[in-house]
C-alpha positions in Angstrom: -18.0 39.0 -22.2 -15.7 37.3 -24.7 -17.6 35.5 -27.4 -17.3 31.6 -27.2 -15.9 31.2 -30.7 -16.1 28.1 -33.0 -16.2 24.7 -31.4 -13.3 22.3 -33.3 -14.1 18.7 -33.2 -11.0 18.0 -31.1 -9.7 18.6 -27.7 -8.0 22.2 -27.9 -5.2 23.3 -25.8 -4.2 26.9 -25.6 -0.9 27.9 -23.3 -0.9 31.5 -22.7 -1.1 34.1 -20.2 -2.2 37.1 -19.1 0.3 39.4 -19.0 2.9 40.7 -21.6 6.3 39.1 -22.5 8.3 36.5 -22.1 6.4 32.9 -19.7 7.5 30.3 -21.7 4.0 29.5 -22.7 6.1 28.1 -26.7 8.5 25.7 -24.4 5.2 24.1 -23.0 3.1 23.8 -25.5 5.8 21.6 -27.2 6.3 20.2 -24.3 3.3 18.9 -23.7 3.1 18.5 -28.0 5.8 15.3 -28.1 4.3 14.7 -24.3 0.8 13.5 -26.6 2.3 12.4 -29.3 4.1 10.0 -27.5 1.0 9.3 -26.6 0.4 8.1 -30.0 -1.4 11.6 -30.8 -1.1 13.9 -34.2 -1.0 17.1 -32.4 -0.9 20.5 -34.6 -0.1 24.1 -33.2 -2.0 26.8 -34.0 0.4 30.9 -33.9 -0.3 34.3 -34.6 3.0 34.1 -36.3 3.3 37.5 -34.8 5.6 39.6 -37.6 4.8 37.7 -39.8 2.7 37.9 -43.6 1.3 34.2 -44.6 -2.2 34.1 -45.1 -4.8 32.5 -42.3 -4.2 29.1 -41.9 -1.1 28.6 -43.9 0.6 25.7 -42.7 4.7 26.8 -42.0 7.7 24.8 -43.6 10.7 24.7 -42.1 12.4 24.4 -45.0 10.9 27.4 -47.5 9.5 29.8 -45.3 12.2 32.4 -43.3 11.3 34.0 -39.1 10.0 37.4 -41.0 7.3 35.5 -42.7 6.0 33.1 -40.8 7.0 34.9 -37.0 10.2 33.3 -35.0 8.4 31.2 -32.5 5.9 28.7 -35.5 9.7 27.6 -37.2 10.5 26.3 -33.9 6.9 24.7 -33.3 6.4 23.3 -36.8 9.8 21.3 -36.0 8.1 19.0 -34.2 4.5 19.1 -35.6 2.4 20.8 -38.5 2.3 24.9 -37.7 -1.0 26.3 -38.7 -0.4 30.8 -38.7 -2.7 33.6 -38.9 -5.2 35.4 -35.9 -8.0 33.7 -36.4 -7.3 30.4 -34.7 -10.4 29.0 -35.9 -9.3 28.7 -39.7 -5.6 27.7 -38.9 -8.0 24.9 -36.8 -9.9 23.7 -39.8 -7.3 23.4 -42.5 -5.0 21.2 -39.2 -8.2 19.2 -38.6 -8.5 18.6 -42.3 -4.3 17.4 -42.7 -5.1 15.4 -39.9 -4.6 16.7 -37.0 -6.7 15.1 -33.9 -5.9 17.5 -31.4 -4.5 21.4 -31.1 -2.2 23.8 -29.1 -2.4 26.7 -29.4 0.3 29.1 -28.6 -0.5 31.9 -27.1 -4.0 33.2 -28.3 -5.6 32.7 -25.1 -7.0 36.4 -25.4 -8.4 34.8 -28.7 -12.5 34.6 -29.3 -12.2 33.1 -32.7 -11.9 29.2 -31.4 -13.0 27.1 -28.5 -10.7 26.6 -25.8 -11.6 23.2 -24.1 -8.2 23.5 -21.4 -7.2 27.0 -21.1 -2.9 27.1 -19.3 -2.4 30.8 -18.2 1.5 30.7 -18.1 2.9 33.1 -15.3 6.6 33.6 -14.6 7.7 33.0 -11.0 10.0 36.0 -10.6 7.8 38.7 -12.1 4.4 37.4 -11.1 1.4 39.7 -12.6 3.7 42.9 -11.6 1.6 45.3 -10.6 -2.0 44.0 -11.4 -2.9 46.9 -13.9 -3.6 46.7 -17.7 -1.7 48.1 -19.4 -0.1 50.9 -20.2 -0.5 51.9 -16.8 1.1 47.9 -15.9 1.7 44.5 -17.6 -1.3 42.5 -18.1 -3.5 42.1 -20.8 -6.4 41.6 -19.0 -7.9 42.1 -15.4 -6.3 38.9 -13.4 -9.2 37.9 -12.0 -11.2 37.5 -15.0 -8.0 36.0 -16.9 -8.4 33.4 -13.7 -12.0 33.1 -13.7 -11.8 31.7 -17.7 -8.3 29.7 -16.9 -8.3 25.6 -16.6 -4.5 25.5 -14.7 -1.6 28.0 -13.6 1.4 27.1 -14.7 3.9 28.7 -12.7 7.8 28.9 -14.9 10.6 29.2 -12.5 11.1 29.7 -8.5 7.6 31.8 -6.7 9.4 34.3 -5.8 5.3 35.9 -5.5 4.1 33.6 -3.5 1.3 32.6 -6.1 1.1 29.5 -5.8 -0.2 31.0 -1.7 -2.4 33.2 -2.0 -2.7 34.8 -6.2 -4.2 31.1 -6.5 -6.3 30.4 -4.0 -10.1 29.2 -5.0 -8.8 29.9 -8.0 -7.7 27.0 -11.3 -4.9 24.0 -9.8 -1.6 25.4 -10.0 1.0 23.7 -11.6 5.0 24.2 -11.1 7.2 24.0 -13.2 11.2 25.0 -14.5 12.7 25.8 -17.8 16.0 24.5 -17.9 18.8 25.4 -20.2 20.2 23.5 -22.3 23.7 24.0 -23.6 25.9 20.6 -24.5 27.2 22.4 -27.5 29.0 24.8 -25.2 32.2 24.9 -25.6 33.5 25.2 -22.0 37.3 26.5 -22.8 36.8 29.7 -24.6 35.6 32.3 -23.0 31.5 33.2 -24.8 29.5 36.4 -26.0 25.1 35.5 -25.2 23.1 37.3 -26.6 19.5 37.7 -27.3 15.9 39.0 -28.8 13.0 37.6 -26.3 10.8 38.9 -23.9 13.0 38.7 -21.3 16.7 38.4 -22.3 17.8 38.3 -18.9 16.5 34.8 -18.2 18.8 33.9 -21.2 21.7 34.5 -19.6 20.8 33.7 -15.5 20.1 30.2 -17.6 23.9 29.8 -19.1 25.1 31.0 -15.5 23.6 28.7 -14.0 24.9 26.1 -15.5 28.0 27.0 -15.0 28.3 29.3 -18.5 28.9 33.1 -17.3 29.1 35.2 -21.1 32.3 37.5 -21.2 29.2 39.6 -22.3 25.6 39.7 -22.5 24.4 41.5 -25.3 19.7 42.0 -25.2 17.8 43.0 -28.4 13.7 43.7 -28.1 12.1 40.9 -28.9 11.7 39.3 -31.9 14.2 41.7 -32.7 14.9 40.9 -37.1 18.6 40.9 -37.3 20.4 42.8 -39.7 23.6 42.6 -41.1 24.8 46.1 -39.5 24.0 43.4 -36.3 25.6 40.4 -37.5 28.5 42.3 -38.6 28.8 43.7 -34.9 28.2 40.3 -33.4 30.8 38.6 -35.6 33.7 41.3 -34.6 33.4 41.4 -30.9 33.8 37.8 -30.5 36.6 37.6 -32.9 38.1 40.6 -31.0 37.9 38.4 -27.7 38.3 35.1 -29.3 34.8 34.4 -27.9 31.9 31.9 -29.3 29.1 33.4 -29.9 26.0 31.8 -28.4 21.4 32.8 -28.3 18.3 30.8 -28.4 16.4 28.7 -30.4 13.8 31.4 -31.2 16.4 34.1 -31.9 18.9 31.5 -34.1 15.8 31.0 -36.7 15.6 35.4 -37.3 19.7 35.4 -38.5 20.6 34.8 -41.4 21.4 30.9 -42.7 25.6 31.5 -42.9 25.4 33.4 -39.6 23.2 30.2 -38.1 26.2 28.3 -38.6 28.8 30.6 -36.5 26.7 31.4 -33.3 25.8 28.3 -31.1 22.2 27.3 -30.1 21.2 26.6 -26.4 17.7 25.1 -25.9 15.4 24.7 -23.5 13.5 22.3 -22.0 11.0 21.7 -19.8 11.6 20.0 -15.4 7.9 19.7 -13.9 7.7 20.0 -10.4 6.6 15.8 -10.3 6.2 13.8 -12.4 2.8 13.3 -12.4 2.3 17.3 -13.6 1.9 16.9 -17.7 -0.4 13.5 -17.6 -2.8 15.0 -15.5 -3.2 17.7 -17.9 -2.8 16.0 -20.9 -5.6 13.8 -19.0 -7.5 16.8 -19.3 -6.5 18.4 -22.5 -7.3 14.7 -24.0 -10.1 13.4 -22.4 -12.6 15.5 -24.4 -15.3 12.2 -25.0 -16.8 14.0 -28.1 -13.3 14.6 -29.6 
């Protein structure tokens, strides 16, 4: 049984998952934090800082810290609201609250026992669902589905529900919300070939997202999740683009892992969350921010 963890004096929302891989947790957390700010709240993000080296509870400085130091997601989160890194979310939470945060968003950490979660959202990729339903290493899950859903306050299915989760897996379970991730690529030129590259949980989602808005890359290059781009990688990408007179396009998460001089030669395509109905995010915010003792 999972320990309760420290109960913060402000409401805590967790955007996590039961399986591994990219499901859309970070875009979801960013969307809900922006909506909280629009309500006059002062959210802060808590992130593990995957691959980073900063001490627990450190506030990420986008002008000073690199992805190697802080991790890639924290650099994106810190553009919207203060972000604190570390595996012990209670340490980060105390620091964020002392700095003025009146609500907290955990980016991942659904299985982390260090901090009590007032509202936990399990984020699921509608295309793959819970895979074969087995726990690592036999399958893609961090824990059994039933155990995870028993703790969840809601499930957010991202993308078309190809696994029938809203009709079957969620029966008698937590509320189910639907959303989609829409690619934002206004800066991508339409009069030149495109070479797309990504090192995220499922690079194909990025490539497919470009195709859905009418951008068919000349070449798609997939790297491992959180891939640290080397000088050799950058030279190879630039050489391929030069050969085809093509534009290099990547994700926001990948862009922060590129050397600064490389970023100026790459177009970044972001994401935005499109909810199934306008009422869904407002309902989630009411559940998260409505804690009476906060």
